[in-house]
C-alpha positions as CSV (number, residue, x, y, z in Angstrom):
1,M,-17.9,19.3,55.3
2,S,-16.9,15.7,54.7
3,Q,-13.7,14.0,53.8
4,F,-13.2,10.5,52.4
5,S,-10.2,8.4,51.2
6,I,-9.9,6.5,47.9
7,Y,-7.4,3.6,48.0
8,R,-6.3,2.2,44.7
9,M,-3.0,0.3,44.0
10,G,-1.7,1.3,47.5
11,V,-2.1,5.0,47.0
12,S,-4.4,7.1,49.3
13,L,-6.1,10.0,47.7
14,W,-8.0,12.4,50.0
15,V,-11.0,14.0,48.5
16,S,-12.4,17.0,50.3
17,L,-15.9,17.8,49.4
18,A,-17.6,20.9,50.9
19,L,-21.4,21.3,50.4
20,F,-23.6,24.0,51.9
21,I,-27.3,23.6,51.4
22,F,-29.4,26.6,51.6
23,F,-33.1,25.7,51.5
24,T,-34.1,29.2,50.4
25,S,-31.6,29.7,47.6
26,G,-30.5,26.3,46.4
27,T,-27.4,24.2,46.7
28,F,-23.9,25.5,46.3
29,A,-20.6,23.6,46.0
30,Q,-17.6,25.5,47.6
31,G,-15.1,23.3,45.9
32,V,-13.6,19.8,45.5
33,A,-9.9,19.0,46.3
34,I,-8.1,15.9,45.0
35,N,-4.7,15.4,46.6
36,D,-2.6,13.2,48.8
37,N,-2.1,15.6,51.7
38,G,-5.6,16.3,52.9
39,A,-5.5,20.0,52.0
40,L,-8.8,21.9,51.4
41,P,-9.6,23.3,48.0
42,D,-8.5,26.8,47.2
43,A,-11.3,29.3,47.6
44,S,-11.1,30.4,44.0
45,A,-11.4,26.9,42.5
46,M,-14.3,24.6,41.9
47,L,-11.8,21.7,41.5
48,D,-8.4,21.9,43.0
49,V,-6.1,19.0,41.9
50,Q,-2.6,18.8,43.6
51,S,0.1,16.2,43.0
52,T,3.9,16.0,42.7
53,S,3.9,12.6,41.0
54,R,0.8,12.4,38.8
55,G,-1.0,14.4,36.1
56,L,-4.5,15.2,35.1
57,L,-5.8,12.9,32.3
58,I,-8.5,14.4,30.1
59,P,-10.8,12.3,27.8
60,R,-8.8,10.6,25.1
61,M,-10.3,9.7,21.7
62,S,-9.5,9.4,18.0
63,S,-9.9,12.2,15.4
64,S,-13.1,10.6,14.1
65,Q,-14.5,10.3,17.6
66,R,-13.6,13.9,18.4
67,R,-15.3,15.2,15.2
68,A,-18.3,13.1,15.8
69,I,-19.1,14.8,19.2
70,T,-22.6,16.3,18.8
71,S,-22.8,20.1,19.4
72,P,-19.5,20.5,21.3
73,A,-19.6,23.2,23.9
74,E,-17.4,26.3,23.5
75,G,-14.1,25.5,25.3
76,L,-14.5,21.7,25.3
77,N,-11.1,20.0,25.6
78,V,-10.0,16.5,24.5
79,Y,-6.8,14.6,23.7
80,D,-6.6,13.3,20.2
81,T,-4.9,10.0,20.0
82,D,-4.4,10.2,16.3
83,T,-2.6,13.6,16.3
84,H,-1.1,13.1,19.8
85,S,-2.2,16.5,20.8
86,Q,-4.8,18.4,22.8
87,W,-7.7,20.1,21.0
88,T,-10.2,22.7,22.1
89,Y,-13.5,23.7,20.5
90,T,-13.7,27.4,19.9
91,Q,-15.8,29.7,17.7
92,G,-17.5,26.8,15.9
93,A,-14.3,24.8,15.1
94,W,-11.8,22.4,16.6
95,T,-8.4,24.0,17.2
96,Q,-5.2,22.1,17.9
97,L,-3.4,23.3,21.0
98,A,0.4,23.4,20.6
99,P,2.9,25.8,22.0
100,V,3.9,28.2,19.2
101,P,6.9,30.4,19.9
102,S,6.4,34.1,19.5
103,G,7.7,35.3,16.1
104,S,6.8,32.0,14.3
105,L,5.6,32.4,10.7
106,T,2.9,30.5,8.9
107,L,1.4,30.7,5.4
108,R,-2.3,30.9,4.8
109,N,-4.5,31.2,1.7
110,D,-6.7,34.0,3.2
111,R,-5.6,37.6,3.6
112,N,-8.2,38.1,6.3
113,D,-8.0,34.9,8.2
114,L,-10.2,35.2,11.4
115,L,-9.0,31.9,12.8
116,M,-5.4,33.1,12.7
117,S,-6.3,36.4,14.3
118,N,-8.1,34.7,17.1
119,A,-5.1,32.4,17.6
120,G,-2.9,35.4,18.2
121,Y,-1.3,35.9,14.8
122,S,-0.9,39.1,12.8
123,F,-0.7,39.4,9.0
124,I,2.8,40.4,7.8
125,W,3.0,40.4,4.0
126,P,1.8,38.5,0.9
127,M,4.2,36.0,-0.7
128,V,4.0,34.9,-4.4
129,L,5.4,31.4,-5.0
130,S,6.3,29.9,-8.4
131,N,7.0,26.3,-9.5
132,G,9.8,27.6,-11.6
133,Q,8.3,27.0,-15.0
134,S,8.7,29.9,-17.4
135,S,6.4,28.8,-20.3
136,L,3.4,26.6,-21.1
137,A,4.8,24.0,-23.5
138,W,5.3,20.3,-24.1
139,S,8.7,19.0,-23.3
140,V,11.2,18.1,-26.1
141,P,12.2,15.3,-26.5
142,S,9.1,13.4,-25.4
143,P,9.6,11.0,-22.4
144,T,11.3,7.8,-23.4
145,T,9.5,4.6,-24.2
146,T,12.5,2.3,-23.5
147,N,11.5,-0.3,-20.9
148,A,8.0,1.3,-20.7
149,P,5.1,-1.0,-20.0
150,A,3.3,-2.4,-23.0
151,A,0.8,-0.1,-24.7
152,R,-2.6,-0.1,-22.9
153,Y,-5.7,1.8,-21.9
154,N,-8.1,1.7,-18.9
155,H,-5.0,1.4,-16.6
156,V,-4.3,3.4,-13.4
157,S,-1.5,5.8,-12.5
158,V,-0.4,7.6,-9.4
159,W,2.3,10.2,-8.6
160,T,4.6,9.4,-5.7
161,G,6.3,12.7,-5.4
162,T,9.3,11.5,-7.5
163,E,7.9,8.9,-9.9
164,L,4.9,8.0,-12.0
165,I,3.5,4.5,-11.3
166,V,1.5,2.8,-14.1
167,W,-0.4,-0.5,-13.5
168,G,-3.0,-2.7,-15.1
169,G,-5.2,-1.9,-18.1
170,Q,-5.9,-3.7,-21.3
171,D,-5.1,-4.1,-25.0
172,A,-5.9,-7.4,-26.7
173,I,-5.3,-8.9,-23.2
174,V,-5.8,-7.6,-19.6
175,F,-2.6,-6.6,-17.8
176,G,-1.4,-7.4,-14.3
177,D,1.9,-5.6,-14.6
178,G,3.2,-2.1,-14.7
179,G,6.2,0.3,-14.5
180,R,7.7,3.3,-12.7
181,Y,8.8,6.4,-14.6
182,N,11.4,8.8,-13.2
183,P,11.2,12.1,-15.0
184,T,14.6,13.3,-13.6
185,T,16.5,10.4,-15.3
186,D,13.9,9.8,-18.0
187,T,13.9,6.1,-17.2
188,W,11.4,3.3,-16.7
189,T,11.7,0.5,-14.1
190,T,9.5,-2.6,-14.3
191,I,7.3,-3.3,-11.3
192,S,7.5,-6.7,-9.6
193,T,4.5,-9.1,-10.3
194,T,5.2,-11.3,-7.3
195,N,2.1,-11.4,-5.1
196,A,0.6,-8.6,-7.4
197,P,-3.2,-8.5,-7.9
198,T,-4.6,-10.6,-10.7
199,P,-4.7,-8.8,-14.1
200,R,-7.6,-6.2,-14.4
201,E,-8.9,-3.1,-16.1
202,S,-11.3,-0.4,-15.0
203,T,-9.8,-0.7,-11.5
204,T,-8.9,2.1,-9.1
205,A,-5.7,3.2,-7.4
206,V,-4.9,5.7,-4.6
207,W,-1.5,6.9,-3.3
208,T,-1.2,6.8,0.5
209,G,2.0,8.9,0.7
210,S,4.2,5.8,0.6
211,K,2.3,3.0,-1.1
212,M,-0.2,2.5,-4.0
213,I,-3.4,0.7,-3.2
214,V,-5.2,-1.1,-6.2
215,W,-8.7,-2.5,-5.7
216,G,-11.5,-3.9,-7.8
217,G,-11.7,-4.1,-11.5
218,Y,-12.6,-6.5,-14.3
219,D,-11.1,-9.4,-16.2
220,A,-13.7,-12.0,-17.4
221,G,-15.7,-10.9,-14.4
222,T,-15.5,-8.4,-11.6
223,T,-13.3,-8.8,-8.5
224,N,-13.3,-7.5,-4.9
225,T,-9.6,-8.2,-4.3
226,G,-6.7,-5.8,-4.3
227,G,-3.1,-5.2,-3.4
228,I,-0.7,-2.7,-1.8
229,Y,2.4,-1.8,-3.7
230,D,5.5,-0.4,-1.9
231,P,7.9,1.2,-4.5
232,A,10.6,1.5,-1.9
233,T,10.9,-2.3,-1.7
234,D,9.2,-3.2,-5.0
235,T,6.9,-5.6,-3.2
236,W,3.1,-6.3,-3.1
237,V,0.9,-7.3,-0.2
238,A,-2.6,-8.7,-0.7
239,M,-5.5,-6.9,0.9
240,S,-8.0,-8.6,3.2
241,T,-11.4,-9.5,1.6
242,V,-13.2,-9.9,5.0
243,N,-16.1,-7.4,4.9
244,A,-14.9,-6.0,1.6
245,P,-17.5,-4.5,-0.7
246,V,-18.9,-6.8,-3.3
247,A,-16.9,-7.3,-6.6
248,R,-17.2,-4.3,-9.0
249,Y,-15.7,-2.2,-11.7
250,R,-16.2,1.4,-13.0
251,H,-16.4,2.5,-9.3
252,T,-14.5,5.3,-7.6
253,A,-11.9,5.4,-4.9
254,I,-10.4,8.3,-2.8
255,W,-7.8,8.6,-0.1
256,T,-8.7,10.5,3.1
257,G,-5.2,10.7,4.4
258,S,-5.5,7.5,6.4
259,K,-8.1,5.4,4.7
260,M,-9.4,4.5,1.2
261,I,-13.1,4.8,0.4
262,V,-14.6,3.0,-2.6
263,W,-18.1,3.5,-3.8
264,G,-20.5,2.7,-6.6
265,G,-19.7,0.8,-9.8
266,S,-21.2,-2.3,-11.3
267,P,-20.9,-5.9,-10.2
268,N,-21.4,-7.0,-13.9
269,F,-25.0,-6.0,-14.5
270,G,-26.8,-3.2,-12.7
271,N,-25.4,-0.4,-10.6
272,L,-24.3,-0.3,-6.9
273,N,-24.8,2.4,-4.3
274,T,-22.7,0.6,-1.7
275,G,-19.1,1.0,-0.7
276,G,-16.5,0.4,1.9
277,V,-13.8,2.1,3.9
278,Y,-10.4,0.3,4.0
279,D,-7.8,1.0,6.7
280,P,-4.4,-0.2,5.5
281,A,-2.9,0.1,9.0
282,T,-5.2,-2.7,10.2
283,D,-6.0,-4.3,6.9
284,T,-9.7,-4.1,7.7
285,W,-12.9,-3.0,5.9
286,T,-16.0,-1.1,7.2
287,T,-19.2,-0.9,5.2
288,T,-20.5,2.5,4.2
289,S,-24.1,3.3,5.1
290,M,-26.7,3.2,2.4
291,T,-29.1,5.5,4.2
292,N,-29.6,8.6,2.1
293,A,-26.9,7.4,-0.3
294,P,-27.1,8.5,-3.9
295,A,-28.7,6.0,-6.4
296,G,-26.4,3.3,-7.8
297,R,-24.2,4.4,-10.7
298,T,-21.1,3.9,-12.8
299,Y,-18.8,6.2,-14.6
300,H,-19.4,8.8,-11.8
301,T,-16.8,11.0,-10.2
302,A,-15.6,11.4,-6.6
303,V,-13.3,13.8,-4.8
304,W,-12.1,14.2,-1.2
305,T,-12.6,17.6,0.5
306,G,-10.6,16.9,3.7
307,T,-13.7,15.9,5.6
308,H,-16.1,14.4,3.1
309,M,-16.2,12.4,-0.1
310,I,-18.3,14.0,-2.8
311,V,-19.9,11.7,-5.3
312,W,-21.5,13.3,-8.4
313,G,-22.9,12.4,-11.8
314,G,-22.6,9.1,-13.5
315,Q,-24.7,6.6,-15.4
316,G,-27.6,4.7,-13.8
317,G,-28.7,2.6,-16.7
318,F,-29.2,2.9,-20.5
319,F,-29.8,6.6,-21.3
320,T,-30.0,7.4,-17.6
321,F,-27.5,10.1,-16.6
322,Y,-27.3,11.9,-13.3
323,N,-26.6,15.5,-12.3
324,N,-27.0,14.7,-8.6
325,G,-24.9,13.2,-5.9
326,G,-24.0,13.1,-2.2
327,M,-21.5,14.0,0.4
328,Y,-20.3,11.1,2.6
329,N,-18.8,11.7,6.1
330,P,-16.7,8.7,7.1
331,D,-16.5,9.9,10.7
332,T,-20.2,9.7,11.2
333,D,-21.0,7.2,8.4
334,T,-23.7,9.6,7.0
335,W,-24.7,10.9,3.6
336,T,-26.0,14.4,2.7
337,A,-27.6,15.1,-0.6
338,I,-26.1,17.6,-3.0
339,P,-28.6,20.2,-4.3
340,S,-29.3,19.9,-8.0
341,T,-30.4,23.6,-8.2
342,G,-27.9,25.4,-10.3
343,A,-25.9,22.2,-11.0
344,P,-24.5,21.4,-14.4
345,G,-26.5,19.1,-16.6
346,A,-26.5,15.3,-16.2
347,R,-23.4,13.5,-17.6
348,Y,-21.0,10.6,-17.1
349,E,-17.4,9.8,-17.9
350,C,-16.4,13.1,-16.5
351,P,-13.4,13.5,-14.2
352,A,-13.8,16.0,-11.3
353,I,-11.2,18.0,-9.5
354,W,-11.0,19.3,-5.9
355,T,-9.4,22.8,-5.7
356,G,-9.1,22.9,-2.0
357,S,-12.4,24.7,-1.6
358,K,-14.6,23.7,-4.5
359,M,-15.3,20.8,-6.9
360,I,-14.9,21.5,-10.6
361,I,-17.2,19.6,-13.1
362,W,-16.4,20.0,-16.8
363,G,-17.0,17.8,-19.8
364,G,-18.5,14.3,-19.9
365,I,-21.0,12.4,-22.1
366,G,-24.2,14.5,-22.2
367,A,-22.4,17.7,-21.1
368,T,-23.2,21.2,-22.4
369,D,-22.2,23.3,-19.4
370,A,-19.9,23.3,-16.4
371,G,-19.9,24.3,-12.8
372,L,-18.1,24.6,-9.4
373,F,-19.7,23.2,-6.3
374,D,-19.0,24.7,-2.8
375,P,-19.8,22.2,-0.1
376,V,-19.7,24.9,2.7
377,T,-22.5,26.9,1.2
378,M,-24.0,23.9,-0.7
379,T,-24.2,26.1,-3.9
380,W,-23.2,25.8,-7.5
381,T,-21.6,28.4,-9.7
382,S,-21.5,28.2,-13.5
383,M,-18.1,28.2,-15.3
384,S,-17.3,30.4,-18.3
385,L,-17.0,28.4,-21.6
386,V,-15.4,31.3,-23.5
387,N,-12.2,29.9,-25.2
388,A,-12.8,26.5,-23.4
389,P,-11.8,23.4,-25.3
390,S,-14.5,21.6,-27.2
391,T,-16.7,19.5,-24.9
392,R,-15.6,15.9,-24.6
393,Q,-15.5,12.7,-22.6
394,Q,-12.9,10.1,-21.7
395,H,-10.4,12.9,-21.1
396,T,-8.2,13.5,-18.1
397,A,-8.0,16.4,-15.7
398,V,-5.4,17.5,-13.1
399,W,-5.2,20.4,-10.5
400,T,-2.0,22.4,-10.4
401,G,-2.8,24.1,-7.1
402,S,-4.3,27.1,-8.9
403,E,-5.6,25.8,-12.3
404,F,-7.6,23.0,-13.8
405,V,-5.9,21.3,-16.8
406,V,-7.7,19.0,-19.2
407,F,-6.3,16.9,-22.1
408,G,-7.4,14.4,-24.8
409,G,-10.6,12.5,-24.9
410,T,-13.3,12.0,-27.5
411,I,-15.0,14.9,-29.3
412,S,-18.1,14.0,-31.3
413,G,-16.6,10.5,-32.1
414,S,-13.1,11.8,-32.9
415,I,-10.2,11.2,-30.5
416,A,-8.5,14.5,-29.5
417,N,-5.0,15.7,-28.7
418,T,-6.2,19.1,-27.5
419,G,-6.8,20.6,-24.1
420,G,-7.1,23.7,-22.0
421,I,-6.4,25.3,-18.7
422,Y,-9.1,26.9,-16.5
423,N,-8.3,29.5,-13.8
424,P,-11.2,29.7,-11.3
425,A,-9.8,32.9,-9.8
426,T,-10.4,34.7,-13.2
427,D,-13.0,32.3,-14.6
428,S,-11.0,32.1,-17.8
429,W,-9.5,29.5,-20.2
430,T,-6.1,29.2,-21.9
431,T,-5.7,26.9,-24.9
432,I,-2.9,24.3,-24.8
433,S,-0.8,24.2,-27.9
434,T,-0.5,20.8,-29.7
435,T,3.1,21.5,-30.8
436,N,5.4,18.7,-29.6
437,G,2.4,17.3,-27.7
438,P,1.3,13.6,-27.5
439,T,-0.8,12.1,-30.2
440,A,-4.6,12.0,-29.8
441,R,-5.8,9.6,-27.1
442,R,-8.6,8.7,-24.7
443,Y,-8.8,6.4,-21.7
444,H,-5.3,7.5,-20.8
445,T,-4.0,8.7,-17.4
446,A,-2.5,12.0,-16.3
447,V,-0.8,13.1,-13.0
448,W,0.4,16.4,-11.7
449,T,4.1,16.4,-10.6
450,G,4.2,19.8,-9.1
451,A,5.7,21.4,-12.2
452,A,4.2,19.5,-15.1
453,M,1.2,17.4,-16.2
454,F,2.4,13.9,-17.3
455,V,0.2,12.0,-19.7
456,W,0.7,8.4,-20.5
457,G,-0.9,5.5,-22.5
458,G,-4.5,5.4,-23.7
459,Q,-6.3,4.5,-26.9
460,G,-5.4,6.5,-30.0
461,T,-6.9,7.0,-33.4
462,G,-8.0,3.8,-35.0
463,N,-8.3,2.3,-31.5
464,I,-4.6,1.7,-31.4
465,Q,-3.2,1.6,-27.8
466,Q,-0.4,4.0,-26.9
467,Q,2.9,3.3,-25.1
468,D,4.1,6.8,-25.0
469,G,3.2,10.0,-23.3
470,G,4.0,13.7,-22.9
471,K,5.0,16.2,-20.2
472,L,3.3,19.6,-20.2
473,S,5.2,22.2,-18.2
474,V,2.7,24.6,-16.6
475,P,3.8,27.9,-15.0
476,V,2.1,28.1,-11.6
477,T,2.1,31.1,-9.3
478,H,0.1,31.3,-6.1
479,T,-0.2,34.1,-3.5
480,Y,0.1,33.0,0.1
481,Y,-0.3,35.3,3.1
482,V,2.4,35.3,5.8
483,Y,1.2,35.5,9.5
484,Q,3.4,35.9,12.5
485,K,2.7,34.7,16.0
486,N,2.4,37.7,18.4
């Protein structure tokens, strides 16, 4: 047995280390004690730490560093500095450790949730929630156009939770302005242009939860600049261009919950398979890996799954359409190819939607079929086209939480004012009435407010730009399953 003292910052720590070496049967450690009183380790402990003034500090790391650990062992524990909580790796997944009082209730999407059972919860009852809408119909009167932004198309829109924000786009000119629409008061408010990005079209925008980030786009040339708009203060802040991706338009952008990822697009001529990750907290860019990345493309689609960005489809050149793509993991900066077996046919100008478990692909130039992609099983499932709207491109799509809603676009050269609703649970379509609906349009935008789809702007029949929109109330019910902590 041996004892030694460690002195650091005036504090003496006695470390008792007992080693018994048996030449016939190997080496055994009886235990290690770390304390300030010289006590031996308890016989039942390999490591016995005692203190009345200090704690035990386990490894600390960010969420991305935690998820990047290769083959974590069952029971591995770390402290996540992003979530400010301790996590343990159990049954093939990371689980956040937090004291949950007995009797606490939580809602889940799965009736037989093994993770909840393992965490000490029991299923209590199903709960059906509704958004309060009684019928599928366009609102009357239509949303006001008083003080609305000028008519335009190829603009961007985001939903803040209370307001629609519209910015950029083009008509005879390219716009660098926009407006905010409040559906509760049916009023528009002009957005400040002070420090706003330069005018542009074919840009991208994401909503962070409190701000809108606009990046890239085209106006007499592509740009790699952008801006962050705060609706609470009606102010813009320019984004850093240090290490930003090269200038481009017709690219995609998604929001991960903490960062924006942009990818693909065109610099003017040709197609890019590069991108960047922007962190608004530090105003910094990180380049995305090109290793195993999909081929360069424009007019593709991208969704965020919660852990990966999925890129699919698009145009690679004249008469070159894709029905392939890739999954990008920002934590590991790696790409994984998406299988093309069972995938829908090649297409571009096709918006995709993430349902919470699958990506829906419908419509687009070159489209004759549709499908759902499951990134967990890496498999495709075909969608029913019975009662589906006519195939189209340059349309919009939103996800209600349970259904996929499409509207407008171009059908065989004609601009449409029709649409449909797809329910993946039943693999069925419902036609949207055109009564009181917006006029035909393409290159418009649409957002989901929680109770309705809001459509605004776009290019109408005769290539006339639109300044109006419409609000489609959609009844939504969803079954959740209540679990109670034992």
